[in-house]
PDB file of the backbone (N, CA, C, O) and the ligand in Angstrom, with CONECT records:
HET     ZN  A 101       1
ATOM      1  N   UNK A   1       0.833  -1.322   0.093  1.00  0.00           N
ATOM      2  CA  UNK A   1       0.068  -0.036   0.045  1.00  0.00           C
ATOM      3  C   UNK A   1       0.970   1.275   0.002  1.00  0.00           C
ATOM      4  O   UNK A   1       1.875   1.511   0.801  1.00  0.00           O
ATOM      5  N   UNK A   2       0.615   2.020  -0.964  1.00  0.00           N
ATOM      6  CA  UNK A   2       1.581   3.286  -1.129  1.00  0.00           C
ATOM      7  C   UNK A   2       1.292   4.248   0.087  1.00  0.00           C
ATOM      8  O   UNK A   2       0.230   4.334   0.703  1.00  0.00           O
ATOM      9  N   UNK A   3       2.392   4.915   0.293  1.00  0.00           N
ATOM     10  CA  UNK A   3       2.411   6.002   1.298  1.00  0.00           C
ATOM     11  C   UNK A   3       2.842   7.291   0.480  1.00  0.00           C
ATOM     12  O   UNK A   3       3.889   7.316  -0.167  1.00  0.00           O
ATOM     13  N   UNK A   4       1.965   8.359   0.552  1.00  0.00           N
ATOM     14  CA  UNK A   4       2.371   9.458  -0.083  1.00  0.00           C
ATOM     15  C   UNK A   4       2.609  10.698   0.660  1.00  0.00           C
ATOM     16  O   UNK A   4       1.850  10.961   1.593  1.00  0.00           O
ATOM     17  N   UNK A   5       3.621  11.535   0.347  1.00  0.00           N
ATOM     18  CA  UNK A   5       3.700  12.755   1.050  1.00  0.00           C
ATOM     19  C   UNK A   5       2.848  13.977   0.432  1.00  0.00           C
ATOM     20  O   UNK A   5       2.771  14.128  -0.787  1.00  0.00           O
ATOM     21  N   UNK A   6       2.236  14.807   1.312  1.00  0.00           N
ATOM     22  CA  UNK A   6       1.365  15.785   0.750  1.00  0.00           C
ATOM     23  C   UNK A   6       1.881  17.104   1.362  1.00  0.00           C
ATOM     24  O   UNK A   6       2.501  17.151   2.424  1.00  0.00           O
ATOM     25  N   UNK A   7       1.569  18.180   0.594  1.00  0.00           N
ATOM     26  CA  UNK A   7       1.691  19.502   1.262  1.00  0.00           C
ATOM     27  C   UNK A   7       0.391  20.210   0.916  1.00  0.00           C
ATOM     28  O   UNK A   7       0.001  20.232  -0.251  1.00  0.00           O
ATOM     29  N   UNK A   8      -0.248  20.753   1.840  1.00  0.00           N
ATOM     30  CA  UNK A   8      -1.574  21.381   1.872  1.00  0.00           C
ATOM     31  C   UNK A   8      -1.363  22.710   1.089  1.00  0.00           C
ATOM     32  O   UNK A   8      -0.463  23.507   1.353  1.00  0.00           O
ATOM     33  N   UNK A   9      -2.266  22.866   0.116  1.00  0.00           N
ATOM     34  CA  UNK A   9      -2.136  24.256  -0.617  1.00  0.00           C
ATOM     35  C   UNK A   9      -2.834  25.413   0.167  1.00  0.00           C
ATOM     36  O   UNK A   9      -2.633  26.601  -0.084  1.00  0.00           O
ATOM     37  N   UNK A  10      -3.704  24.938   1.177  1.00  0.00           N
ATOM     38  CA  UNK A  10      -4.465  26.117   1.959  1.00  0.00           C
ATOM     39  C   UNK A  10      -3.612  26.562   3.092  1.00  0.00           C
ATOM     40  O   UNK A  10      -3.444  27.760   3.317  1.00  0.00           O
ATOM     41  N   UNK A  11      -3.020  25.541   3.876  1.00  0.00           N
ATOM     42  CA  UNK A  11      -2.326  26.146   5.148  1.00  0.00           C
ATOM     43  C   UNK A  11      -0.724  25.874   5.113  1.00  0.00           C
ATOM     44  O   UNK A  11       0.073  26.390   5.897  1.00  0.00           O
ATOM     45  N   UNK A  12      -0.409  25.013   4.114  1.00  0.00           N
ATOM     46  CA  UNK A  12       1.047  24.650   4.048  1.00  0.00           C
ATOM     47  C   UNK A  12       1.406  23.579   4.739  1.00  0.00           C
ATOM     48  O   UNK A  12       2.601  23.290   4.668  1.00  0.00           O
ATOM     49  N   UNK A  13       0.678  22.860   5.431  1.00  0.00           N
ATOM     50  CA  UNK A  13       1.050  21.733   6.242  1.00  0.00           C
ATOM     51  C   UNK A  13       1.500  20.547   5.383  1.00  0.00           C
ATOM     52  O   UNK A  13       0.890  20.160   4.386  1.00  0.00           O
ATOM     53  N   UNK A  14       2.649  19.998   5.876  1.00  0.00           N
ATOM     54  CA  UNK A  14       3.140  18.761   5.094  1.00  0.00           C
ATOM     55  C   UNK A  14       2.876  17.503   5.964  1.00  0.00           C
ATOM     56  O   UNK A  14       3.085  17.478   7.177  1.00  0.00           O
ATOM     57  N   UNK A  15       2.440  16.548   5.301  1.00  0.00           N
ATOM     58  CA  UNK A  15       2.292  15.195   6.054  1.00  0.00           C
ATOM     59  C   UNK A  15       2.237  14.160   5.217  1.00  0.00           C
ATOM     60  O   UNK A  15       2.186  14.365   4.004  1.00  0.00           O
ATOM     61  N   UNK A  16       2.238  12.782   5.783  1.00  0.00           N
ATOM     62  CA  UNK A  16       2.241  11.466   4.926  1.00  0.00           C
ATOM     63  C   UNK A  16       1.032  10.854   5.243  1.00  0.00           C
ATOM     64  O   UNK A  16       0.490  11.059   6.329  1.00  0.00           O
ATOM     65  N   UNK A  17       0.500  10.027   4.288  1.00  0.00           N
ATOM     66  CA  UNK A  17      -0.695   9.350   4.641  1.00  0.00           C
ATOM     67  C   UNK A  17      -0.642   8.122   3.684  1.00  0.00           C
ATOM     68  O   UNK A  17      -0.004   8.144   2.631  1.00  0.00           O
ATOM     69  N   UNK A  18      -1.386   7.004   4.140  1.00  0.00           N
ATOM     70  CA  UNK A  18      -1.685   5.815   3.329  1.00  0.00           C
ATOM     71  C   UNK A  18      -2.685   6.305   2.414  1.00  0.00           C
ATOM     72  O   UNK A  18      -3.549   7.095   2.793  1.00  0.00           O
ATOM     73  N   UNK A  19      -2.613   5.865   1.189  1.00  0.00           N
ATOM     74  CA  UNK A  19      -3.607   6.236   0.102  1.00  0.00           C
ATOM     75  C   UNK A  19      -4.363   4.955  -0.362  1.00  0.00           C
ATOM     76  O   UNK A  19      -3.766   4.055  -0.953  1.00  0.00           O
ATOM     77  N   UNK A  20      -5.706   4.899  -0.074  1.00  0.00           N
ATOM     78  CA  UNK A  20      -6.464   3.833  -0.718  1.00  0.00           C
ATOM     79  C   UNK A  20      -7.256   4.304  -1.813  1.00  0.00           C
ATOM     80  O   UNK A  20      -7.615   5.481  -1.767  1.00  0.00           O
ATOM     81  N   UNK A  21      -7.607   3.572  -2.825  1.00  0.00           N
ATOM     82  CA  UNK A  21      -8.245   4.017  -3.927  1.00  0.00           C
ATOM     83  C   UNK A  21      -9.658   4.618  -3.727  1.00  0.00           C
ATOM     84  O   UNK A  21     -10.145   5.442  -4.503  1.00  0.00           O
ATOM     85  N   UNK A  22     -10.229   4.175  -2.707  1.00  0.00           N
ATOM     86  CA  UNK A  22     -11.464   4.630  -2.349  1.00  0.00           C
ATOM     87  C   UNK A  22     -11.691   5.815  -1.430  1.00  0.00           C
ATOM     88  O   UNK A  22     -12.804   6.218  -1.091  1.00  0.00           O
ATOM     89  N   UNK A  23     -10.402   6.390  -1.019  1.00  0.00           N
ATOM     90  CA  UNK A  23     -10.546   7.444  -0.131  1.00  0.00           C
ATOM     91  C   UNK A  23      -9.700   8.615  -0.775  1.00  0.00           C
ATOM     92  O   UNK A  23      -8.741   8.429  -1.524  1.00  0.00           O
ATOM     93  N   UNK A  24     -10.206   9.899  -0.364  1.00  0.00           N
ATOM     94  CA  UNK A  24      -9.564  11.060  -0.786  1.00  0.00           C
ATOM     95  C   UNK A  24      -8.766  11.646   0.394  1.00  0.00           C
ATOM     96  O   UNK A  24      -9.336  11.989   1.430  1.00  0.00           O
ATOM     97  N   UNK A  25      -7.354  11.762   0.205  1.00  0.00           N
ATOM     98  CA  UNK A  25      -6.637  12.258   1.393  1.00  0.00           C
ATOM     99  C   UNK A  25      -7.020  13.769   1.705  1.00  0.00           C
ATOM    100  O   UNK A  25      -7.346  14.592   0.848  1.00  0.00           O
ATOM    101  N   UNK A  26      -6.931  13.993   3.035  1.00  0.00           N
ATOM    102  CA  UNK A  26      -7.296  15.431   3.381  1.00  0.00           C
ATOM    103  C   UNK A  26      -6.228  15.900   4.339  1.00  0.00           C
ATOM    104  O   UNK A  26      -5.606  15.083   5.018  1.00  0.00           O
ATOM    105  N   UNK A  27      -5.993  17.256   4.413  1.00  0.00           N
ATOM    106  CA  UNK A  27      -5.170  17.733   5.398  1.00  0.00           C
ATOM    107  C   UNK A  27      -5.579  17.564   6.760  1.00  0.00           C
ATOM    108  O   UNK A  27      -6.717  17.870   7.114  1.00  0.00           O
ATOM    109  N   UNK A  28      -4.708  17.086   7.563  1.00  0.00           N
ATOM    110  CA  UNK A  28      -5.058  16.832   9.004  1.00  0.00           C
ATOM    111  C   UNK A  28      -5.315  18.132   9.831  1.00  0.00           C
ATOM    112  O   UNK A  28      -5.928  18.099  10.898  1.00  0.00           O
ATOM    113  N   UNK A  29      -4.812  19.284   9.281  1.00  0.00           N
ATOM    114  CA  UNK A  29      -4.868  20.555   9.868  1.00  0.00           C
ATOM    115  C   UNK A  29      -6.153  21.196   9.592  1.00  0.00           C
ATOM    116  O   UNK A  29      -6.878  21.600  10.501  1.00  0.00           O
ATOM    117  N   UNK A  30      -6.475  21.305   8.237  1.00  0.00           N
ATOM    118  CA  UNK A  30      -7.669  22.180   7.878  1.00  0.00           C
ATOM    119  C   UNK A  30      -8.637  21.305   7.102  1.00  0.00           C
ATOM    120  O   UNK A  30      -9.739  21.795   6.854  1.00  0.00           O
ATOM    121  N   UNK A  31      -8.373  20.085   6.690  1.00  0.00           N
ATOM    122  CA  UNK A  31      -9.215  19.237   6.103  1.00  0.00           C
ATOM    123  C   UNK A  31      -9.523  19.497   4.642  1.00  0.00           C
ATOM    124  O   UNK A  31     -10.535  19.081   4.078  1.00  0.00           O
ATOM    125  N   UNK A  32      -8.533  20.247   4.054  1.00  0.00           N
ATOM    126  CA  UNK A  32      -8.653  20.744   2.756  1.00  0.00           C
ATOM    127  C   UNK A  32      -8.157  19.401   1.973  1.00  0.00           C
ATOM    128  O   UNK A  32      -7.348  18.604   2.448  1.00  0.00           O
ATOM    129  N   UNK A  33      -8.762  19.286   0.727  1.00  0.00           N
ATOM    130  CA  UNK A  33      -8.456  18.210  -0.216  1.00  0.00           C
ATOM    131  C   UNK A  33      -7.555  18.899  -1.362  1.00  0.00           C
ATOM    132  O   UNK A  33      -7.256  18.188  -2.321  1.00  0.00           O
ATOM    133  N   UNK A  34      -7.123  20.170  -1.335  1.00  0.00           N
ATOM    134  CA  UNK A  34      -6.317  20.765  -2.254  1.00  0.00           C
ATOM    135  C   UNK A  34      -4.807  20.590  -1.750  1.00  0.00           C
ATOM    136  O   UNK A  34      -4.229  21.386  -1.009  1.00  0.00           O
ATOM    137  N   UNK A  35      -4.263  19.404  -2.282  1.00  0.00           N
ATOM    138  CA  UNK A  35      -2.977  18.997  -1.830  1.00  0.00           C
ATOM    139  C   UNK A  35      -2.030  18.781  -2.966  1.00  0.00           C
ATOM    140  O   UNK A  35      -2.396  18.300  -4.038  1.00  0.00           O
ATOM    141  N   UNK A  36      -0.875  19.127  -2.724  1.00  0.00           N
ATOM    142  CA  UNK A  36       0.310  18.715  -3.751  1.00  0.00           C
ATOM    143  C   UNK A  36       0.831  17.313  -3.300  1.00  0.00           C
ATOM    144  O   UNK A  36       1.261  17.131  -2.162  1.00  0.00           O
ATOM    145  N   UNK A  37       0.777  16.419  -4.160  1.00  0.00           N
ATOM    146  CA  UNK A  37       1.082  15.122  -3.922  1.00  0.00           C
ATOM    147  C   UNK A  37       2.610  14.859  -4.294  1.00  0.00           C
ATOM    148  O   UNK A  37       3.131  15.221  -5.348  1.00  0.00           O
ATOM    149  N   UNK A  38       3.267  14.150  -3.229  1.00  0.00           N
ATOM    150  CA  UNK A  38       4.733  13.846  -3.730  1.00  0.00           C
ATOM    151  C   UNK A  38       4.910  12.331  -3.218  1.00  0.00           C
ATOM    152  O   UNK A  38       4.608  11.980  -2.078  1.00  0.00           O
ATOM    153  N   UNK A  39       5.370  11.583  -4.079  1.00  0.00           N
ATOM    154  CA  UNK A  39       5.630  10.204  -3.664  1.00  0.00           C
ATOM    155  C   UNK A  39       6.778  10.005  -2.615  1.00  0.00           C
ATOM    156  O   UNK A  39       7.906  10.463  -2.798  1.00  0.00           O
ATOM    157  N   UNK A  40       6.433   9.325  -1.560  1.00  0.00           N
ATOM    158  CA  UNK A  40       7.390   9.015  -0.532  1.00  0.00           C
ATOM    159  C   UNK A  40       8.307   7.978  -0.974  1.00  0.00           C
ATOM    160  O   UNK A  40       7.871   6.828  -1.023  1.00  0.00           O
ATOM    161  N   UNK A  41       9.579   8.225  -1.321  1.00  0.00           N
ATOM    162  CA  UNK A  41      10.544   7.118  -1.680  1.00  0.00           C
ATOM    163  C   UNK A  41      10.790   6.230  -0.581  1.00  0.00           C
ATOM    164  O   UNK A  41      10.835   5.024  -0.822  1.00  0.00           O
ATOM    165  N   UNK A  42      10.963   6.662   0.636  1.00  0.00           N
ATOM    166  CA  UNK A  42      11.250   5.959   1.799  1.00  0.00           C
ATOM    167  C   UNK A  42      10.171   4.842   1.971  1.00  0.00           C
ATOM    168  O   UNK A  42      10.494   3.662   2.105  1.00  0.00           O
ATOM    169  N   UNK A  43       8.936   5.248   1.963  1.00  0.00           N
ATOM    170  CA  UNK A  43       7.735   4.293   2.289  1.00  0.00           C
ATOM    171  C   UNK A  43       7.675   3.309   1.346  1.00  0.00           C
ATOM    172  O   UNK A  43       7.611   2.136   1.716  1.00  0.00           O
ATOM    173  N   UNK A  44       7.687   3.629   0.038  1.00  0.00           N
ATOM    174  CA  UNK A  44       7.591   2.680  -1.149  1.00  0.00           C
ATOM    175  C   UNK A  44       8.651   1.522  -1.061  1.00  0.00           C
ATOM    176  O   UNK A  44       8.393   0.334  -1.255  1.00  0.00           O
ATOM    177  N   UNK A  45       9.867   2.035  -0.743  1.00  0.00           N
ATOM    178  CA  UNK A  45      11.010   1.093  -0.644  1.00  0.00           C
ATOM    179  C   UNK A  45      10.791   0.033   0.382  1.00  0.00           C
ATOM    180  O   UNK A  45      11.061  -1.142   0.135  1.00  0.00           O
ATOM    181  N   UNK A  46      10.340   0.396   1.453  1.00  0.00           N
ATOM    182  CA  UNK A  46      10.236  -0.610   2.511  1.00  0.00           C
ATOM    183  C   UNK A  46       8.984  -1.456   2.518  1.00  0.00           C
ATOM    184  O   UNK A  46       8.952  -2.511   3.150  1.00  0.00           O
ATOM    185  N   UNK A  47       7.929  -0.999   1.806  1.00  0.00           N
ATOM    186  CA  UNK A  47       6.738  -1.747   1.622  1.00  0.00           C
ATOM    187  C   UNK A  47       6.746  -2.603   0.298  1.00  0.00           C
ATOM    188  O   UNK A  47       5.738  -3.241  -0.007  1.00  0.00           O
ATOM    189  N   UNK A  48       7.798  -2.620  -0.436  1.00  0.00           N
ATOM    190  CA  UNK A  48       7.842  -3.373  -1.758  1.00  0.00           C
ATOM    191  C   UNK A  48       7.864  -4.853  -1.592  1.00  0.00           C
ATOM    192  O   UNK A  48       7.213  -5.569  -2.353  1.00  0.00           O
ATOM    193  N   UNK A  49       8.641  -5.376  -0.551  1.00  0.00           N
ATOM    194  CA  UNK A  49       8.740  -6.741  -0.641  1.00  0.00           C
ATOM    195  C   UNK A  49       7.334  -7.466  -0.266  1.00  0.00           C
ATOM    196  O   UNK A  49       7.065  -8.559  -0.764  1.00  0.00           O
ATOM    197  N   UNK A  50       6.533  -6.874   0.548  1.00  0.00           N
ATOM    198  CA  UNK A  50       5.373  -7.487   0.817  1.00  0.00           C
ATOM    199  C   UNK A  50       4.339  -7.551  -0.287  1.00  0.00           C
ATOM    200  O   UNK A  50       3.417  -8.366  -0.260  1.00  0.00           O
ATOM    201  N   UNK A  51       4.512  -6.687  -1.242  1.00  0.00           N
ATOM    202  CA  UNK A  51       3.538  -6.635  -2.314  1.00  0.00           C
ATOM    203  C   UNK A  51       3.795  -7.554  -3.406  1.00  0.00           C
ATOM    204  O   UNK A  51       2.975  -7.661  -4.318  1.00  0.00           O
ATOM    205  N   UNK A  52       4.852  -8.214  -3.384  1.00  0.00           N
ATOM    206  CA  UNK A  52       5.242  -9.199  -4.438  1.00  0.00           C
ATOM    207  C   UNK A  52       5.407 -10.585  -3.853  1.00  0.00           C
ATOM    208  O   UNK A  52       6.321 -10.869  -3.079  1.00  0.00           O
ATOM    209  N   UNK A  53       4.433 -11.476  -4.282  1.00  0.00           N
ATOM    210  CA  UNK A  53       4.332 -12.814  -3.926  1.00  0.00           C
ATOM    211  C   UNK A  53       5.533 -13.398  -4.784  1.00  0.00           C
ATOM    212  O   UNK A  53       5.996 -12.865  -5.792  1.00  0.00           O
ATOM    213  N   UNK A  54       5.971 -14.634  -4.185  1.00  0.00           N
ATOM    214  CA  UNK A  54       6.848 -15.462  -4.976  1.00  0.00           C
ATOM    215  C   UNK A  54       6.575 -15.775  -6.300  1.00  0.00           C
ATOM    216  O   UNK A  54       5.549 -16.406  -6.555  1.00  0.00           O
ATOM    217  N   UNK A  55       7.513 -15.351  -7.390  1.00  0.00           N
ATOM    218  CA  UNK A  55       7.154 -15.632  -8.670  1.00  0.00           C
ATOM    219  C   UNK A  55       7.742 -16.916  -9.216  1.00  0.00           C
ATOM    220  O   UNK A  55       7.297 -17.417 -10.249  1.00  0.00           O
ATOM    221  N   UNK A  56       8.672 -17.417  -8.576  1.00  0.00           N
ATOM    222  CA  UNK A  56       9.476 -18.563  -9.003  1.00  0.00           C
ATOM    223  C   UNK A  56       9.151 -19.811  -8.251  1.00  0.00           C
ATOM    224  O   UNK A  56       9.150 -19.744  -7.021  1.00  0.00           O
ATOM    225  N   UNK A  57       8.834 -21.112  -8.927  1.00  0.00           N
ATOM    226  CA  UNK A  57       8.478 -22.251  -8.137  1.00  0.00           C
ATOM    227  C   UNK A  57       7.959 -23.279  -9.065  1.00  0.00           C
ATOM    228  O   UNK A  57       7.994 -23.031 -10.270  1.00  0.00           O
ATOM    229  N   UNK A  58       7.490 -24.382  -8.655  1.00  0.00           N
ATOM    230  CA  UNK A  58       6.947 -25.367  -9.383  1.00  0.00           C
ATOM    231  C   UNK A  58       5.975 -25.146 -10.361  1.00  0.00           C
ATOM    232  O   UNK A  58       6.018 -25.705 -11.457  1.00  0.00           O
ATOM    233  N   UNK A  59       4.915 -24.196  -9.955  1.00  0.00           N
ATOM    234  CA  UNK A  59       3.781 -23.832 -10.863  1.00  0.00           C
ATOM    235  C   UNK A  59       4.434 -22.822 -11.656  1.00  0.00           C
ATOM    236  O   UNK A  59       5.007 -21.887 -11.096  1.00  0.00           O
ATOM    237  N   UNK A  60       4.398 -22.929 -12.946  1.00  0.00           N
ATOM    238  CA  UNK A  60       4.969 -21.981 -13.855  1.00  0.00           C
ATOM    239  C   UNK A  60       4.304 -20.781 -13.978  1.00  0.00           C
ATOM    240  O   UNK A  60       4.925 -19.843 -14.480  1.00  0.00           O
ATOM    241  N   UNK A  61       3.044 -20.605 -13.581  1.00  0.00           N
ATOM    242  CA  UNK A  61       2.270 -19.388 -13.599  1.00  0.00           C
ATOM    243  C   UNK A  61       2.204 -18.482 -12.308  1.00  0.00           C
ATOM    244  O   UNK A  61       2.167 -17.253 -12.356  1.00  0.00           O
ATOM    245  N   UNK A  62       2.194 -19.172 -11.240  1.00  0.00           N
ATOM    246  CA  UNK A  62       2.034 -18.405  -9.983  1.00  0.00           C
ATOM    247  C   UNK A  62       2.851 -18.857  -8.869  1.00  0.00           C
ATOM    248  O   UNK A  62       2.810 -18.209  -7.823  1.00  0.00           O
ATOM    249  N   UNK A  63       3.612 -19.924  -8.966  1.00  0.00           N
ATOM    250  CA  UNK A  63       4.459 -20.348  -7.966  1.00  0.00           C
ATOM    251  C   UNK A  63       3.855 -21.087  -6.825  1.00  0.00           C
ATOM    252  O   UNK A  63       4.441 -21.204  -5.749  1.00  0.00           O
ATOM    253  N   UNK A  64       2.662 -21.591  -7.069  1.00  0.00           N
ATOM    254  CA  UNK A  64       2.008 -22.504  -6.018  1.00  0.00           C
ATOM    255  C   UNK A  64       2.838 -23.828  -5.873  1.00  0.00           C
ATOM    256  O   UNK A  64       3.235 -24.369  -6.905  1.00  0.00           O
ATOM    257  N   UNK A  65       3.102 -24.341  -4.734  1.00  0.00           N
ATOM    258  CA  UNK A  65       4.033 -25.511  -4.621  1.00  0.00           C
ATOM    259  C   UNK A  65       3.330 -26.803  -5.090  1.00  0.00           C
ATOM    260  O   UNK A  65       4.028 -27.768  -5.401  1.00  0.00           O
ATOM    261  N   UNK A  66       1.911 -26.876  -5.161  1.00  0.00           N
ATOM    262  CA  UNK A  66       1.285 -28.009  -5.549  1.00  0.00           C
ATOM    263  C   UNK A  66       1.060 -28.242  -7.122  1.00  0.00           C
ATOM    264  O   UNK A  66       0.473 -29.226  -7.572  1.00  0.00           O
ATOM    265  N   UNK A  67       1.598 -27.221  -7.887  1.00  0.00           N
ATOM    266  CA  UNK A  67       1.594 -27.361  -9.277  1.00  0.00           C
ATOM    267  C   UNK A  67       0.584 -26.451  -9.937  1.00  0.00           C
ATOM    268  O   UNK A  67      -0.149 -25.750  -9.239  1.00  0.00           O
ATOM    269  N   UNK A  68       0.522 -26.437 -11.191  1.00  0.00           N
ATOM    270  CA  UNK A  68      -0.375 -25.587 -12.032  1.00  0.00           C
ATOM    271  C   UNK A  68      -1.855 -25.924 -11.633  1.00  0.00           C
ATOM    272  O   UNK A  68      -2.124 -27.097 -11.376  1.00  0.00           O
ATOM    273  N   UNK A  69      -2.753 -25.038 -11.571  1.00  0.00           N
ATOM    274  CA  UNK A  69      -4.174 -25.205 -11.266  1.00  0.00           C
ATOM    275  C   UNK A  69      -4.464 -25.517  -9.710  1.00  0.00           C
ATOM    276  O   UNK A  69      -5.603 -25.813  -9.350  1.00  0.00           O
ATOM    277  N   UNK A  70      -3.483 -25.446  -8.880  1.00  0.00           N
ATOM    278  CA  UNK A  70      -3.719 -25.718  -7.500  1.00  0.00           C
ATOM    279  C   UNK A  70      -4.147 -24.603  -6.676  1.00  0.00           C
ATOM    280  O   UNK A  70      -4.832 -24.720  -5.660  1.00  0.00           O
ATOM    281  N   UNK A  71      -3.681 -23.439  -7.195  1.00  0.00           N
ATOM    282  CA  UNK A  71      -3.985 -22.238  -6.370  1.00  0.00           C
ATOM    283  C   UNK A  71      -5.365 -21.683  -6.769  1.00  0.00           C
ATOM    284  O   UNK A  71      -6.035 -22.210  -7.657  1.00  0.00           O
ATOM    285  N   UNK A  72      -5.774 -20.576  -6.065  1.00  0.00           N
ATOM    286  CA  UNK A  72      -7.055 -20.049  -6.219  1.00  0.00           C
ATOM    287  C   UNK A  72      -7.167 -19.239  -7.635  1.00  0.00           C
ATOM    288  O   UNK A  72      -8.237 -19.053  -8.215  1.00  0.00           O
ATOM    289  N   UNK A  73      -6.078 -18.852  -8.031  1.00  0.00           N
ATOM    290  CA  UNK A  73      -6.100 -17.825  -9.326  1.00  0.00           C
ATOM    291  C   UNK A  73      -5.912 -18.653 -10.435  1.00  0.00           C
ATOM    292  O   UNK A  73      -6.285 -18.111 -11.475  1.00  0.00           O
ATOM    293  N   UNK A  74      -5.419 -19.884 -10.584  1.00  0.00           N
ATOM    294  CA  UNK A  74      -5.116 -20.600 -11.872  1.00  0.00           C
ATOM    295  C   UNK A  74      -5.838 -22.000 -11.859  1.00  0.00           C
ATOM    296  O   UNK A  74      -5.727 -22.761 -12.820  1.00  0.00           O
TER     297      UNK A  74
HETATM  298 ZN    ZN A 101      -4.308  22.332   5.384  1.00  0.00          ZN2+
END
């Protein structure tokens, strides 16, 4: 899950927040949604390993140990 840095255009406050696709980030100070978004390099680097499941394994498509067709996706 990406973490973004924002700078509020109304009050100038800078903050970080988790961004979900269903939510709109707000300034914690004045609740404005007029924000300048900046990608937080530090946050994305630390969260990257959890986002990628194992790609190499007995199952050629998804890496499931019981073989092709064994997992929920294939
Ligand atoms: Zn603000």
